[in-house]
N, C-alpha and C positions, 0 to 999 in steps of 0.2 A: 646477611653475610654468607658467602659460600662456605661450605665445609672444605676442609683441606685434606688432601691425601697425605698420609704419613707412613713412614716405616720407622719403628723405634728399634734401635740396635743397642744392646747392653753388653759391654765388655767388662768383665770383673777381673781385677788384678790384685793379688796380695802385695802389700808393701814388703819389700825385700830388705833384710838387714845387712849391714856391712860391719866388719870389725871396727870397734871404737865408736860406733854411732848408736846412741840410746834409741830404743824403740818407743813408739807412742805408749804412754803409760795407761791410757784409758782402756778398759775392758767393757765388753757389751755394746760396742758401737761399730757401725760400718761407715765408711767415708763415701759420700755420694756427690757426683757432679753431673751437670747436664749440658749438652751441646744443642744449639739451635742451628741446624744446617738446612733450613728451608730458604731456597734462593729467593722466592717471590712471596713468601708467607708473612704473617704478621708477627710482631713480638709475642712472646709466650710468657705465661705464668704457669709454673709447675708446682703441684702440690702432692705431698705424701699424706694421705688422709687430709686433716685440716692444717697441716704444717706447710707453709710456703717454702719450698726448697730453693727456688730461684725465681727472679723476676727479670727476664731478659728483655730489657727495653731496647735492645739492639740484637741484630742477627749475628750469630757466630757461624759463618759459612766458609768452609775450606775444603775444596776437593783436590786442587793441584796448584802449586805445591803448598806445603804448610805444616808447621808444627803448632797445633792449637792446644792450649792447656788451660781450660777453665778450672775453677777452684773447687775444693771439696768441702762439704758440709758434714760434720759428724751427726749421724742419725742413730738412735738406739735400735739395736737388733729387734726384729719382730716382723709381723705380717702387716703389709700396707696395701692401700689402693693408690696407684699413681694416676693422678688426673692432670691433664695438660689442657689449658684453655688459651684461646686467643685473647690478647690483652683487651680488657673491657667487656669480655663475655663470660666473666666468672660465675654469673648467675644462670647461665644457660647450660646446655649439654656439652660436656667436655669433648675435645677433639680426640683425645685418647683417654681411656679408662681401663686400666689393667692392674691385676694383683701383682705385688712385688714383695718378695721375701728378702730381708736383709739379715746377714749373719755376722757375728762377731769377728772382727779382724778383716773383713773384706773391703775392698775398694771398688766401687761400681761406677762406671761411666755410662751415661744414658745419652743417646743422640737421636734427635728427630730430624728427618729430612723428607723432602718431597717437593711438589709443586702444587699450585692451586688447581683443584679439580673437585669432583663431587663426593666420592665416598670410597676410600681405600685405606684401611687401617691395618697395619701389620706389626707384629711383635717378634723380635728375635732376641733370645737371651743366651748369652755365652758365658760359661764359668771356666775360668782359667785353670782350675785345678784338674780338669780333664786332660790338659795338655802337658805331656812330660818334658822335662829338660829346660824349664825357663825359670826355675826358682834359685838359681845361683848367678846373680848378675854382678858379682864383685869385680870381675875383670872383663866384662863384655856388656853389650846391649842385646836386647832380644826383640823379635818381631813375631807377632801372632797374625796368621793369615786366616781370614774367615770367608767362606763361600756362602753368600746369602743372595744369590741371583738365581731364581728357579729355572729360568730358561737357558742358563749357560751350562755347557758341558763341564766335565772336570777340568780343573785349571792347574797351572804351575806358575811359579813366580821366578823371574829372571833378573839378575843384576850383571851388567856388563858381559852378557852372553853366558853366564854361568847360572845354572838352575839351582835355586835355593830350596824349593820344595816341589814335590811331584804329585800329580794326580789327586788334588783335593776336591772332593765331590760336594755337591750342594748340601748344606746343613752341617758340614764337617769343618774342622779347623786344624791347622798345623803350626808349628813354631820353628824358629831358627835363631841361633845366637850368631851375631856377626857385627862387624863394625861397618855399618851401611852408610856409605858416603855418596853413592851414585843413585840415579833414578832407577826405579823398579818397574818392570813391565809384567802385567798379568796376561797370560796367553792361555789358550786351551792346551790340553795335554798333547794334542796333535801339532801344535805350533800355529803359524799364521800370524796375521796382524794382531797387535795387542788389543785386548778388550778394554784395558785401562792402564794408565801410567801415573806414577806419583814419585815424588822425592821425599824419603822419610826423614832424612837428617839425623839418623841415630849414630852420631859420631862422638858421643860422649859416654863414657863408661857409666852403666847403671840406668840407661834409658829403657823404657818398655813401650813399644809401639803396637798399635792394633791397625791392621789394614784389612778392610772388608770390600769385597766385590758386591755391588748392590745393583738392583734393577729398579730405577725410579718409576713412579707411576706414569702411565701412558707412554712407556718407553718402547713397547712392542712395535716393530716395524719402522722405528726411527733409524737415522744414520748412526746414532750412538746410543744403543740400547742399554749399555752398562756404564757404571761409573765407579769410582773408588772413593771410599771414606777413609780418612786416616786421622788418628789422634795418638798422642804419646804423653807420657809423664815421667818424671824422675822417680825411679823405683826404689831408691835406697830408703832405709828407715830414717825418720826425722829425728834429729837431736833437738831437744827442747831445753832452752835456757829459761829457768823459772825464777821469779822474784816477785816481791810485793811492789805495788805501784804507788808512788807518791803523787797525790793530786796537785796539779798546778806546777810541777817541776819536770822538766825535760830529762829523760834518761837516755843515755847513749850506750850502744853495744855493737859488737862486731858479729856478723853472721857469715859463716862459711856456706858453701854449697850444701843444701839439704838441712840447714839449720833454721829454726824458728825461735823467737824469744816470746815467752808468755809471762804476763804480769797480772796479778790478782788484786782486786780492789773491792771492798765492802763499804758502801756509804753509810754513815750514821743517820742521815736524813735523805729524803728524796732530792735528787740533784738533776739538773739539766747540764749536760757536758758536751764538749767538742773534743774529739780525739783525732790527733794528726800524727801520721808516720811519715818520716822523711828519710831519704837516703843522702848521706853526707859525703861519702867517699867510696867510689867503686874500687875493687881490688882486681878487676880484670884489666887487661891491656886497654880496652876501650873506655875504661873509667866510667861505667854505667852502673847505676843503682836503680832498682824498680821495686819500691815497697808495696806490700799487700797487707791490709789490716782487717783482721777478723775479730769479732766480739762474741763470746759465748757466755752462757750461764755456767755455774760451777758443775752442773750435771751434764754439760756438753751440748745443750740445745743452742742452736745458732740464733744470735740476736741481730747482728748487722755485719755487713761486708762491704769493702770498697777496695778497688784496685787503683784506678787513676781518678784524681779529682775532676779532671776534665781532659779532653783530647789534647795531647801535647804537654800535659803537666802530670808528672809521675807521682807527686805527693798523694798519699791515700788519706782521705779526711772523712770522718763520720760525725755529723752534727745533728742537732735536734734530738738528741738521745736523752731520755729520762731514765735515770737509775733509781731503782726502788730501795728505800732504806732496808738494811739488813740483808739484802741479796748480794751474794758474791759474784762478781763478774771477772771473766778472763779476757784480757786484751792480748791478742796474739799478732806479732809482726813477723812476716816472712818476706820473701822476695818472689817476683813472678816466676811460677813454676819451680820455686825453690832453687833457682839456678844463678842468682846474681849476688855473689859475695860482696861484702863491703861494710862500712860503718853506717849504722842507722840510729835514728832517734824517735822516741815516742813521747808525746805530750798530751795528757788528758787534763782538761781544765774546765772550770765553769766559764760561761761567757763573761767578758769583761765589759763593764758598764762605765762609760765616761760621761762627763757633764759638757754638753754643747753650749750651755748658756740659755739666754732668753731669746724667744722669737715672738714676734707680734703679727696679728693679722695683716696681710699684704706684704710680709717680709719673705725673703728666701735666704737660704744658707747653703754653703758648700760643706758637705759632710765627708770626712775621710774615714773609711772603715778599713783598718789595718792595725794589727794583724788579724788573722782568722779569729772569729769568736768575739769581735768587738761589736758593741752596741753603744750608740750615742743618743743621749737623752736631752731633749730641749724642753724648757718651761714655757707654756703658753698661758697667758692670763687674759681672760675676757671681762671687760667692764660691764657688759650686758649680755643678754641672751642673743645667740647668733646661729645662723646656718653655716657650718664650717666645712670646707673641703681641704684635705691635706694631701700633697703629692710628694712622692720620693722617686726620682728618676736617676738612672745611672748615666754617668758621663763616660760613654764607651759601653763595654760589656759589663754586665752585673745584673743579679737577680735580687731586687729590692724587696724588703719586708717592713711594713709599718705596724706599730702598735700605739694605741692611745689609752692612757691610764687616767683615772681621777686623782685628786690630791692625796687620797689615802692609799694609792697604789693598786686599786682594783682595775682590772682590764675592762675597758669600755668597748673597744673595737680593734679589729686586726685585719690586715689584708696583705696577701702575698703578691698575686698577679692581678693587673687590671683586666686582662683576659687570659685565662688559665693556659700556660704553656705557649702563648703567642706574644702577648705584651707583658713582659716580666717586671716592668715597673710597678710600683705599689700606689694605691690611691684609697683614701677614706673619703667618700663623697656624701654630701647631704646629711651631715651630722647636726642634729638640733641640740645644741649645748647651752646650758644655763651659765650665768655669770659665775666666774670662779677661776681656779687654777687647775691646769691640766699638764700632763707629761706626755710628750711625743717621743717615741723611741724609734730610731732609724737603725735598721739591721739588714742582714742578708738572709736568704732562704737557708734554713737549718744552720745558720752561722758559719756557712762554708765559703763565703765570698769575701773578696777585698776589692777596694777601689774607691773612686770618688763618686758622689751622688749629690744631687741638688734637691733640697727640701724646701717646699713652699707651702704657705698657708693663706687661704682666702676665706673671708667671712662676709656674710650678707646680713 
């Protein structure tokens, strides 16, 4: 596989407080997020030392327009090595390997971008505290402008013919507070055609945006040698609603803009659970909710994260999660970018096992898996030894999972995909079984699916 050219741009921003909003209570942590802005590159796996920061199985790419807000992971302050791998290449040489220092209270955004090429690794780190005048966002939004294009002369940024900043040189940055509703043009200090243009969408109080002029790999001599990267986040301090979590009972709560609800749970024994966050009622005029579910250990280490269960379905679901006895976990529910107020619910429960009845060799059965976390068990009795094949196929969309247990409940075999990631029906083929009773369990991958499936058993 070819190496990829990258530029890594890091924009660090302090979380800003507002009156009446409680600050994050953790100390000793930085909040870290990562953007994948590689137009034709692979999915990325990003590590801080041995800690998986994020697994971007999709590209997050936005040059114009767009407000892109990936989510933060709390990381203990300290010195780290940031390693970025192409998916599936984790045992090889990282595409990026750079030292990264994290400090208490910082919020750091990391963005990789570029195009397929041979070898061009760049690192740009920007620390917000060097820029005056952006630490009071109670009644405004702010934009940081970063010049990171070596071949470009000093730049200025224009909105509707009005210059916002003047003469920003390469390697420098400037900031402006404004209610930015129109597109922005980056031009040279002498004027002329725009080098890049972007719509920031900073039309809500308390937003912090970062706009960077960059020079993509192999851009020299092209018709468009420069481009703009933009990302933003809600810069107010987060109000945390904290409570204990009852297992198996849905809890309902209201979230305002900038609020998250946190629930703690300590299992008495090892548990396999499914966690589901749903938005019930939006408080905006468009009546939209968009939950985001995060799970941490009590010391702040990230365990799992989910935004949308699948494209077009905003429920956040984390399944296939094993909780360790005596370990305290924090289940945190917020909204996308902390900007969608409304009524939300959280349900954390063990998978629900129901009895599907008897099934004989040569039989088939329709299996209904609903709600999330449902597993259906069938009893299979063999009068004599046989070579057995068991299939579980979705009627429509669905990612099936099959398990086979002996009479004592010991797992004999398990299958998720007939062909990994391609044929997501499940099959247990060529099982040489002795006479006796067996339990077939029909489920979905990580207990995160619903729908109808067809279960069939063949024996020779």
